[in-house]
N, C-alpha and C positions, 0 to 999 in steps of 0.2 A: 159208647166204647168198643163195641164190636167193629165199627167201621175204621176205627183209629188201629185197631190191631190188624186189620186186613192190609193196610197201606203197603208194609215193607213187603208183602209177599207180590203184591202189584208191581210194585218198584224192580223187585228183583227178577221178575219173568222177563221184561224186555233185555236186562241186562244178559241173562243167560242166552237169549234168542240172539243177541247182538255178537256174543262170543262166538256162537256157534255159526253165525254167519260169516264172520271174519275169518274162522278157521276153514270154513269151507271154500271161501275165495281166495285162501293163501293156497290151499291143496289144488285148487283149480290152475292157479297161476304157475305152480310147479310142473302140474302135468302139462300144459301147454308150452312152458318155455323149458323143460329138461331135455327135449330133442334139439332143440337150437343151442342150448350150452353144450350139450355132448357133441355137435356138430362144431360148434365153435373150437372144443378143445382139440377134438380130431384133425383139425386143419392148423391149429396155432402151436400145438406141443411139438411137432417135429421142427417147426422152424425155431423155436425156443432151444431145442436140444442142438441144432446147428449153431446157432449164436454162442450159446456157453462153450460147446467145443471149440469155437474158432478163439476164444479167450483164454484158452487152457494152454499149460507147458507142454512140450514135446511127450515128457514122460506121463504126465496125467492125461493126455488124449487117449493113451493106450490102455488105460485102467477103467475102472468101472465107476469111477467117480462121476457124479452129475453135475456139480458145482464146483467152479475153479477156485484153487487155493489161493492163486494169485491172478490177477485180471491182465493178463498179457497182451495189452493193447499194440504193443509193438508187432503182432503178427500181421496185423494191416499195413503196416509199413514195409515188411518184408514181402508180402504179396504184391504190394504196388511197385517195389524195386525189382521186382522180377522182370527180367529182360523181355520186352515185347508185350508186357501186360498192358500198359497204356495205349499201346498201338492196337490192340485189340479192342479196346474202349473205343479209340477213334473210328475205327472201320465199322463198329456196332453201330456208333452213333450215326454215322453216315449211311449205313444199310437202312436202318430203322426208319430214321429221320426223314431222308430224302425219299425212301421209297413210301412212307406215309402220305408224304405231301402229294407225290405223283400219283398214288392209286384214287386219292380222294378227287384231286381234279380231273383227273381222266374218268373216273366211274359216275360222278354227279351228273354231268350232262346226259350220258346214257341213260341213267336211271330217270331222270327229268323227262326225256323223251318217250320212255316205256310207260311212265305213270300219267301223263298229262296230255300226249300227242294222239290223235286219232288217225291212223294210217294202216293202209293194206300191209298186212303181214306182221302186226304188232304181236299178235298171239304167238305167231312162229319163232319170232325173234325173242320172245321171252322164254319159251321152251329151249331155244338153243343155249340160252343163259344157264338156264338150269341144268340142262344136259351137260355144259363145262363144268358146273359145279361136282358132278358126279365123275368126273374124269381124274383119276388118280395121278399126280405129277409125275410117278414112277413110270408110268405108261409111255410119255414123251420124252424121257430123259436122255435117252440116246440119240435120237435126231436133234435134240435140241443143243445137246453138247457137241455135235459134230458141228452145227451151225455156227456156235458161238465160239468154238475152239478152233475149229479148222478153216471156216469160211472167214471170220472176222478176227481171229488170232486174239481174242480176249481172255483165254485161259489164264489162271493165276490171278485174277482179279475178281471184284464183285459186281462189275458192270453187267454181267449177263444175268444177274439177279434184280438189279435195280431197273435197268431199261424196259424189260417187259412190265413194269409196273406203270410205266407211262401210257399203256393202252389198254388199261382198265383189268378190274379184276371181277370175275363172275359171281363171287360171294358177296362182294362190296355192292356190286351193281343191283344183286337182288335185294340185299338189307336195304339200300337206299329206296329203291324203287317202291318197297312195302312200307317205308315210312311216308314217302311222298304220296301215296295215295290216300293218308289220312288228312292231308289237307285239303280243305275245299276248293274245287275248280271254280268258285266264285272270285276267289283273291286273283287267279290267273287272268280270269275274263275282265276284271275290273282294271287290272294293270294294262291289258291290251287296249280298252277304251281310253285310258289315259294316255295311248300314244307309245307304250313301252313294246318293244321286240322281245323276241324271245330270250335273247341273251340277257337283255337287261332285266327283264321278268325273274330269270333265275337268279341273278345277283342280287337285285333289290329286294324280291319279293319272297321268293322260295328259301333261299340260303338263309336269312334271317329266321324263318320260321322252323327250318329244319336243322338247326343246331344240335340238338339231341342225336338225332341220328346220324348226321355227320361226326359228332364226337364218338359215337359207338363205332361206327366204321373205322373211324383213326385209330381208337385203342385196338381193337382187333388186329388190325394191320400191324401197329407198332409192336403188339405182343408176339405175332406171327413172326415178325422179321428178327426181333430181339432173341428170341429162343430158337430161331432156324438153326438148325444142325446139319440138316440132309443137303442143302444147297450149297452153304460154304464147303463141305466136304467134297463135292463134285467138282466144283469151279476152282476153290482157292486152296486145295490142299497142298499143292506144289510150291506154293510162295507164302511162308509164315508171315512176310510183310501184310498180307490180305487177310490173314485169318480173324474171325469174328470171336467174341467171348464165348459163347456155345462151344466152338470147335477148339478154341485155345485152352479151355478149361480141361478139356479131356487130356491134353498134352502136359497140362499142370499138374493133374492127377497122376499122370505117369512118372513125370520127375520127383514127385513129393508122395509116393504111395505109401510110406509110412509115416509121414508128417500128416496127421489127420488135423490137426489144429489149423495148419495152413491151407490145407484142402478146404476145411471148412470156412475158412476167412475168405477165400477168393469166391467160394460158393455164395457168401453173404454180399459181396461186392458185386457179384452178377446179378442177385436178386433184389437187391435194394431199388435200383432205380424203377424197375416194374412195379414194385410194390407202391412205393411212393406215387408214382403217376396214376396208378389205380386209386389210391386213397383221395387224392385231390380231385380227380375226376369221376368218383364214383357215382355221383347223383345224376350227371348227364348220360353216364354210361348206362345205368340202370334204367332211366327214362326213355333213351332211345331203344333199347332192346325190347323193353315192354311194348311201346306203341308202335314197332314193328309189325307186332301181330294182331292189330286192331281190325285192319282189313286186308282181304288178299287180292 
């Protein structure tokens, strides 16, 4: 009889311990993820505010309301109908797209040589690339402007910003070189044994294995060109037909300085492509950035 009465207590004890364990696990999950949730809200809420403001009416955008009373999707049509806005889009796509392709194509062979070739002065060449990364563009802006504007008469266009990308970029070369050092040299040696030259080895062996690093470099360059304000201001400010979105948005804000709903709608249209590109390519981007730091 005593053994029968003791069984409920024995059964209840594990139940209390299980509840305690679940409570402890939940508190640990909250402690671990609270910082991530706070960071996510910190970066997401400003975008949500901009998006909601872009859908408000003219009068409500000047009020303290946070939620639109009526969803004014027509604001985006008004922005797209603004004279020059679609031209800014076309110029930005040309600048960012063509510049990204030229940067990757010109930087990859240099990074391959610095990572896999053995030649006298290789370390000095790498130090020269790193030193170029430390040189602010503002230091050389005057002689570069005189060269492109006075000697080649390309002022008022985006070509002074696009053409230099065909000659490599120091940051892209360094990032690709760091990634290529993670590829074992045995693959290169095996390709050469099979009769591949350096160019064919690069295209057939290295490029397929270096896709994450190439994607990271391409995204970095695309984001830089898409958001570049300094370059278009220097070379294209005198010609509205050559403005990009980053520079044209400043002019748009000046024309609609009290129409915050239209300004926010234009801001959303400028940010949306960058967000979409990163959303679909984030896996390759994160993998490429992570692996570039494996070996020095």
